[in-house]
C-alpha positions in Angstrom: -51.1 88.5 5.3 -52.0 91.6 4.7 -49.9 92.1 1.5 -51.9 88.6 0.1 -55.1 90.5 0.5 -53.3 93.7 -1.3 -51.7 91.8 -3.8 -55.5 89.6 -4.6 -57.4 93.5 -4.4 -55.1 94.6 -7.0 -55.9 91.4 -9.4 -59.6 91.3 -9.2 -59.3 95.6 -10.1 -57.7 94.4 -13.1 -60.1 91.8 -13.8 -63.3 94.0 -13.2 -61.3 97.2 -15.6 -60.6 94.6 -18.3 -64.2 93.4 -18.1 -65.7 97.1 -18.1 -62.9 97.4 -21.1 -65.2 98.1 -24.6 -62.9 96.1 -26.4 -63.9 93.1 -24.6 -67.6 93.5 -24.6 -67.2 92.9 -28.6 -69.2 89.7 -28.7 -67.8 87.0 -29.2 -66.5 84.8 -32.5 -67.7 81.6 -33.7 -65.1 79.7 -35.6 -66.6 76.9 -37.7 -65.5 74.8 -40.6 -66.9 73.5 -43.6 -67.4 72.3 -47.4 -68.0 73.9 -50.5 -70.5 71.8 -52.7 -72.2 73.1 -55.6 -76.2 73.9 -55.5 -76.1 72.4 -58.8 -75.3 68.8 -59.4 -77.0 66.7 -62.4 -76.8 62.9 -62.1 -77.2 62.0 -65.4 -79.0 57.9 -65.6 -80.5 55.7 -68.5 -84.1 55.0 -68.6 -83.7 52.2 -71.1 -81.2 49.2 -71.4 -78.4 49.0 -74.1 -74.8 49.3 -75.0 -73.6 52.8 -75.2 -72.0 53.4 -79.0 -70.1 56.9 -78.1 -69.0 58.9 -75.2 -68.6 62.5 -76.6 -67.2 63.7 -73.1 -64.4 63.0 -70.1 -64.2 63.8 -66.8 -63.0 67.8 -66.4 -64.8 68.6 -69.6 -67.1 71.4 -69.4 -70.5 71.4 -71.6 -73.5 73.7 -72.3 -76.9 72.4 -72.1 -78.0 70.2 -75.3 -74.8 69.1 -75.4 -74.2 65.5 -76.3 -72.9 63.3 -73.6 -72.9 59.7 -75.0 -75.0 58.0 -77.4 -76.6 54.1 -77.4 -76.6 51.6 -80.1 -80.3 52.0 -81.8 -80.5 48.9 -84.1 -83.7 48.0 -81.5 -85.0 51.5 -80.7 -84.8 51.5 -84.7 -86.9 48.8 -85.1 -89.1 49.1 -82.7 -89.5 52.8 -83.9 -90.0 52.2 -87.4 -92.9 49.0 -86.8 -94.8 52.3 -84.2 -94.9 54.3 -87.4 -95.8 51.8 -89.6 -99.1 51.4 -87.8 -99.8 54.4 -87.2 -99.3 55.0 -91.4 -101.5 51.8 -92.0 -104.4 52.6 -89.3 -104.4 56.1 -91.6 -105.3 53.9 -94.3 -107.9 52.1 -92.5 -109.3 55.3 -91.5 -109.4 56.3 -95.3 -110.6 53.7 -96.8 -113.6 52.7 -94.3 -114.6 56.7 -94.7 -114.6 56.5 -98.7 -116.5 53.1 -97.9 -119.4 55.1 -95.9 -119.2 57.6 -98.4 -120.0 55.5 -101.1 -122.9 54.2 -99.4 -124.1 57.0 -98.4 -124.4 58.5 -102.1 -125.9 54.9 -103.7 -128.9 55.1 -100.7 -129.5 58.7 -101.8 -129.4 58.1 -105.3 -131.5 55.0 -104.7 -133.9 57.1 -102.7 -134.0 59.2 -105.7 -134.9 57.2 -108.2 -137.5 55.3 -106.5 -139.3 58.1 -105.3 -139.6 59.1 -108.8 -140.6 55.8 -110.7 -143.4 55.5 -107.1 -141.5 52.0 -106.7 -139.3 50.9 -103.5 -137.5 47.8 -102.7 -137.0 48.0 -98.8 -134.8 45.3 -98.8 -132.2 46.7 -101.6 -132.5 49.9 -98.7 -132.0 47.7 -95.6 -129.1 46.3 -97.2 -127.1 49.8 -98.1 -128.5 50.7 -94.5 -126.5 47.8 -92.7 -123.7 48.3 -94.8 -123.6 52.4 -93.9 -123.7 51.2 -90.2 -120.8 48.7 -90.7 -118.5 51.0 -92.4 -119.4 54.2 -90.0 -118.7 50.6 -87.2 -115.7 50.4 -88.9 -114.3 54.2 -89.0 -115.1 54.4 -85.5 -113.2 51.5 -84.1 -110.0 52.9 -86.9 -110.4 56.1 -85.9 -109.8 55.0 -82.0 -106.8 52.9 -83.4 -105.3 55.9 -85.0 -105.2 58.0 -81.5 -103.5 55.1 -79.9 -100.7 54.5 -82.8 -100.1 58.1 -82.4 -99.3 58.3 -79.0 -97.2 54.5 -79.3 -95.4 56.3 -82.2 -95.0 59.6 -79.7 -93.9 57.5 -77.1 -91.1 56.0 -78.9 -89.9 59.6 -80.5 -89.7 60.5 -76.8 -87.6 57.4 -76.1 -85.6 57.8 -79.2 -84.3 60.8 -77.7 -82.9 59.2 -74.6 -81.0 57.3 -77.4 -78.1 60.3 -77.6 -78.1 61.7 -74.0 -77.5 65.8 -73.9 -76.4 67.6 -71.0 -79.6 68.7 -69.4 -77.6 72.4 -68.1 -74.2 74.0 -68.0 -71.8 72.2 -65.7 -68.3 70.4 -65.0 -68.3 66.5 -65.7 -66.3 64.9 -62.8 -68.0 61.7 -62.8 -67.9 59.3 -65.7 -68.9 55.4 -64.8 -69.6 54.3 -68.6 -67.1 53.9 -72.4 -68.3 52.6 -75.1 -69.4 49.0 -75.6 -70.5 49.1 -72.0 -74.3 47.5 -71.4 -76.2 50.3 -69.0 -79.1 49.4 -67.1 -82.2 51.4 -65.9 -81.4 54.1 -63.2 -78.0 53.3 -63.5 -76.1 56.6 -62.6 -73.4 57.5 -66.3 -71.9 60.9 -65.6 -72.2 63.4 -62.8 -72.4 66.9 -63.9 -71.6 70.1 -61.4 -72.7 73.4 -61.7 -69.6 75.7 -60.7 -71.3 78.7 -61.0 -73.8 77.6 -58.2 -71.2 76.8 -55.1 -72.3 77.1 -51.5 -70.7 76.3 -48.1 -72.0 73.5 -46.3 -71.5 73.9 -42.7 -72.7 71.0 -39.5 -73.0 73.6 -36.4 -74.0 72.3 -32.9 -77.1 72.5 -31.5 -75.9 74.4 -28.2 -75.4 77.5 -30.6 -78.5 77.7 -33.1 -79.6 80.3 -31.7 -76.8 82.3 -32.5 -77.5 81.6 -36.3 -80.7 82.9 -38.6 -81.5 82.8 -42.1 -79.6 86.1 -44.0 -77.1 86.3 -40.9 -74.3 87.7 -42.6 -71.1 85.8 -41.9 -66.8 86.4 -42.8 -66.0 83.5 -45.5 -62.1 81.8 -46.2 -60.7 79.4 -48.0 -57.3 78.8 -46.5 -55.8 77.3 -49.9 -56.3 80.4 -51.5 -55.9 82.7 -48.7 -58.9 84.5 -50.2 -61.6 86.2 -48.0 -65.4 87.1 -48.9 -68.7 87.9 -47.1 -71.2 84.8 -47.5 -74.8 85.2 -46.3 -76.5 82.3 -44.1 -80.0 80.7 -46.5 -80.7 77.9 -45.0 -80.8 75.8 -42.2 -82.4 72.5 -41.7 -81.8 69.4 -39.5 -78.9 66.9 -40.4 -80.0 63.4 -42.5 -78.5 61.6 -39.3 -80.7 62.5 -36.4 -78.0 60.9 -34.6 -75.4 62.9 -34.6 -77.8 65.8 -33.2 -76.1 68.0 -35.9 -77.7 71.1 -37.9 -76.9 71.6 -41.1 -76.3 75.6 -42.2 -75.7 76.5 -46.1 -73.8 79.8 -47.1 -74.2 81.1 -50.2 -70.8 84.0 -51.1 -69.2 85.5 -53.7 -66.3 83.5 -55.3 -64.9 86.3 -57.2 -62.7 85.1 -60.1 -60.7 82.6 -57.9 -60.6 78.8 -58.9 -62.7 77.4 -56.1 -64.3 73.9 -56.1 -66.3 71.5 -54.9 -64.6 70.0 -51.5 -62.7 73.0 -50.5 -62.2 73.2 -47.5 -63.5 76.6 -46.0 -63.7 78.8 -42.7 -66.7 79.8 -41.2 -66.7 83.5 -38.7 -69.6 85.0 -37.2 
């Protein structure tokens, strides 16, 4: 019995000593897993319906901003743009016609008034007719000027639409998805090409709400990419609720230095807090 008590006391003293050991007082580490994601993902879609005429990129291609991605058939758009430009030119011609008409009527009025003044003879019917002609010409001029504005807006809209026939890259990136090929019918809103910015990589981590008190924006963490045996340091820059509230998880985004490693979205990562 005494021997048992003595052994128990030794174990208790050993545990107490280990708790008082400075090495054991270090903060407990939290190990988490995450996925490398891109913060610069561009989903390229079509605004109009049409057939694909040319595709300039394939999966894996690196593109620069304003590089051509694909081109749609332009026959229908050519006709619509031509009609808009023709309408604009016609309305401008009509504005010039009625402006010239108004000027000639006003000149005639001034000349007639001058003649009547010196001959002391005024024909009010002629003056009334010229006044009516001037009023009519002025009304038509104002109407044509309004039509020119409307035609100008229409022509600008068609010019903007025409720019979407040849789709260009909105930013630098890598083509990771291509849903079109030559001859395909493209519908408005359809995803055609997916670009990923390989320079803006982050790590997406789901954490339990039980450890939310141990993390905060700006906290430095250790990052490891096991497949490349690459270790670096990261910083928590965002903590947001998960899109699915039923998971009871919190999303955390970590920025890190990728160095010169070939790190890609989708790679597995380990996080130590």
